[in-house]
N, C-alpha and C positions, 0 to 999 in steps of 0.2 A: 131235555127234561132231566135227564139224569145229573148231570153239570147245575141244574138250577135247583135240585132237592139237596144236593151238598151244599151249596153255597147255603141254601136256606136252612139245612141240619148247623152250619159253623156260625152261622149269626144268632142261632138259638143257644150254642154251646156259650159264645163269648158273653151273650146277655144273663147267662145262668150265672155264668163265671163272676161277672160286676156285681149282679146281686148275691152272691155268695161273700165276696168281698166287703160288699157295704153292711152285710150283716155282721160280718167278724169284727168291723170297725165299730158299729154301734154296740155289740156286746163287750170290748172294750170299755167305750164309752158308759155304759151302762154301771160295769163294774168301778169305773174311777168314781163317777157322782156318788155311788154308795158308801166308798170307803172315806171319801170328802166330808159327806155328810155323818158319816160315822164318826170320824176324827173329831170335827168340830163339835160334835154334840157331846162327845166324851170330854173336851176340853170345858166347855160352857159348863158342864155339870160339877165342874170341881171349885168353881168361881163360887165363893162363901156370900150366898144370898138367899133370900126366904124363896125367891122362885127363878126359875131357869132363864135366865137374863138373855142368851141368845137361843135362837128358835130356827131350824132350818125350816125355809117356805118354799113352796113350789106351784105352780100352776094346778097341781091336784091331779092330772091326767096320767096317761098310762107312760110306759117306755124310761127315757132317763129321769122324769118328774118322780115316778115310780121308784126309782132307784135312791132318788135323794131322800124321800120319806122313808123307804125300807131303812137306808142306813141309819137316819136318827132313830128308828122304832128298835132298831137291834140295838143301840147303844143304852137307850133305857130312858129316852128324852121324848119330851113333846114334839111334835112336828106340824106344820099350818100346811092345808092345802086352800088354796084360792082357785076355784073351779070356774069354769063358763059353761054358761046353757048356751050349748051348738047343736044344730039339727045332725051332728055328726063326729065321729072320732073321740068326743070329750066324755069320759065316765069319772068319778072319784075313783082312786085306787084303795085298797084296803087299809093302807100302812098310815094313813093319816090318823093322827089321832081324833075320834069322834068328836068332840067338843069343838074343836078346830077346823072344822070341814064345812067351808062357806063356798056358794054358788053365786055367782052374779051374771046378770042380764048385760050389763054393758060394760065394752072391752074400756074404756076411758077409767070407769072407777075401780076397775080390777087392778089396773096400774097404777093409780091412785094409792091403792092401800098397798101394792108390792112396793113402793118407794116412799111410803111415809115413813116407816120407821126404821129403813133397811141400812144397814151396817157396810154391806158388802153385796156385791152382785156378781155371781159366778154364771156364765152364760155358754152352754154346750151345746154342739151342734143342733141346730133347728131350720124351720121354715122362715114363713112371713110374720107368724106372728113373734118367733125369738127374735126377728129382726127388728121388727117395731117395737117391744120393750125393750131392747140393746140401747137402739137409737134415741127412744125416747128417753131414758135416764140418762143415757150420753150426753145430749141437749140439755137437760136441766143442770146437769154438772157443768158443761163449758160455760153455760149463761150465769151460773153462779145461783140459780133458783134454790139448789139444794146444796148442801155441803159435799165437798169431795169426797169420796170415799172408795175404796178399791172397786174396779170393775177388770173382770178378767174374764176373758175369752179363754176359753178350755178346748183345746184340738187344733194344733197347727195346721193339719193335712187338711182341715173342713174351711179354716178362716183365712188361709195364708192369702188364697185368691183376693177376698174381699180386701185386705190391707193392702196389696198392691195396687190393688183400682182406686183406693183412697188417697193413695200416695201420688199415683201418676196422675189422677185426674183432679180430686179435689184440691189436693196440697198442690200439686204443679199449676191448677187454672186459680189457685188463690181464692177457694171457696173456703176453706178452713186454713188454720196456721197450723204450719210445722210442729207446735207445741201441742196442739190438740192430738195427736198422736199417742201423746204420752200420758192423755187421761185413763188409758186402760192399757191392760198387760196380757200377754200371749203366753200361755203354758200347757204342758201337756203333763204335768206331773201334780197329783192330787195334795203332795206334802209342800210343794211351793206356793199352792195356792194356799194353802192353810197357812204360810208363814207370811205370807203377806198380808194376809186378814189380823193375825194376832200381832204382826208389828204395825199396823195401824192403829188396834186398841191399844196398844203400850204406850205409843207416840199423843196419840189423839185423845183417846177415854171417850166417856159419854158426852154428848153434846150440853153446855151450860144455858142453851135457849133455844127454843122452837126455832127453827129454820123460818126465814121470812115469807117462804112459800107457803107456808104451811099456817100463816095465819088468816085463816077463812073459818067458815061457819063448820067447825068441828067439834066443838066441845061437848055437844050432847049423843056425839056418835062413840061407838065402842072397838078398841081392839081388844083380843084378848091379851088381858095382864094390864091394860092401860086402866086410869082411875076413869074414866068416863065409861056411864053405865049402859050405852044403846049399840046395838048393831051397827057397823059401817054402812054409810047411807050407799044405796044403790044394791046392798048384800041381800040375797033372799035366806041365808044361812037360820114358782113368777117357782130359776131358785137364788131368792133373796134369804137374809140372815137379817131378824128382828132383833134390836134392842128393847127391851121391856122398860128400862130405866129412863124413860122420860119425864123431863118439868111438868106439872100440871101448872095452866097458866092462872095467877091469882089476879085478884081485884078488878081493876078497870079493865085488864086486858082479856081476862074471862069473860067480862060483860058484853065485850064488845066483838067476841067471838060468837058468842050466843046471838047476839044480835045483828051479826052484820055491820054493824056502823063502829062509831070512833068512842 
């Protein structure tokens, strides 16, 4: 009985130690997300424009999402929250700009608005939802449905096992090409992530045309700062970065977007 009690106590101590280590890791990621969002927002505010062109956008919930909204808020910028109506977990954090706090019912519409105007995607440690959003955008980039932009996995310790599996199973089995592993970057440094995003902006700049993946019925729906004047479809009102300087379709293309025809 005594041996069993000591074994149980030891297993509890090990479990508590693992929980403490996980909490320390998450605290570091929280601060990194906060710093990254602060750096990006500070840079965005220095761009000469009537409106803040780049806005930090998150899933709107607690944890790392809250950290990114907090960093942008502390830098004095606007920040978007694309919330989701769930039976548990998800509630808007208090650092989202009130007029930019949206709530969705469907995940697919929420992911659409994450990807619609994004100029970069920084993926911090997360669960099924995080994996879903990352692989959705990665697939769209790989298949050239949207332009290629920075996809950054933040946290080597968290993501390394996944990357090892991708190489040993998918690349080795020829389910994906070896070059597909170059579509994203792994880092532990907020400054490195910012440098990747700014280098992309300097090299590529704003898009000259709407990507072909977006030639659908969107003309009457609204994203904050976009010339269209209604709310996003499926929205009741991700860590993505929006560029508000998108061209407005004109003439025949605009009519086609409105009607869904040619």
